[in-house]
Each structure stands twice: as C-alpha cells, then as structure tokens.
N, C-alpha and C positions, 0 to 999 in steps of 0.2 A: 504494500500500500504506500502511496505517496504521502508526503508530509501534509499536503493540503487536505487529502481525504481524511487523514487521522484527526486533524483539528476540527474539520467540519462536522464530524459525528460525535462531538464531545458533549458530555453532560457535566454541568457545573453545579455543585452543591454549595460551594463557598460563595455567598453573595458579597462578601467583603473583598474579594480578590479584584485587582485592577485589570482592566482590559489592555492587552499589549498589541502593538502593531501587527504581530503575527496572525491575529484573529480577523483582520480586515477581510471583507467579502466572504466570510464563513458564517454558517448557521450554527448556533449553539443552543443547547437546551438548559435553561436556568431554573433551578428548583425554587419554588416560591413557598415552600412549607407544606404543600399539599400535592401539587402536580408539577410537571416540567413545562415551562413556557418556552416556545421556540422563538428565537430572536436572531435577526441578521445583524452582524457587526459591520458598521461603516466607519469611515475615517473620523467622523465627528464624535464617535463614542470612545475613541482611544483615550486612555487616561482616566476615564470614569470607572465606577465600580459596577460589577455585574448586577448587583441588587437594585440599581436604579432603573433597570430595564425589565426586570422580572417582576411584574406587578403582583402584589400580594392580595389586595382587596379590590373588588369590582367598584367601578365608579358609581356614585349615587346621584340620582336626579332629584332636584328640588320639587316637592309636591306643592307646597304653598301653605299658608295659614288656614286652619279650619277644615282641612281635608284629611284629618288623621286616620280615621277608621273607615272612610268611605271608599268604595271601589267603583 
C-alpha cells in the first residue's frame, strides 16, 4: 500500500492531536465519542486540532418563545 492510501483510511480517536500537512487531501474518520465522523482535510485545516472538525453535538434550531411543548 502506498503512503497516501495508508493515511486516507485512518481512524482518529485522539481529538486533541494536531493536523499535519501530510493529511492534506485525505479523508479521515474522527471519533466524536459515539461514532466516527468522516472529514476531508484541506490546507486550511492544517495546524488545527482534529476535534474541531468532528462535531460532537447536533446543531439546535431556535423554536421561539411560547412554543415549548407544542408540535
């Protein structure tokens, strides 16, 4: 296997690890505490941490006042 194939199929458990330039244009799977989230590494992400891109919680939408229990 080539080096590029080895990196592209990598699973990352450590969210505090830094992203290196070797990971550019590769897909990695980042563990968010429950499942693995697939993420493509671009040049803009180099130097950041893996945990910044493996979202842990789903985004919430604002319902508004007075609509607490209504559907």
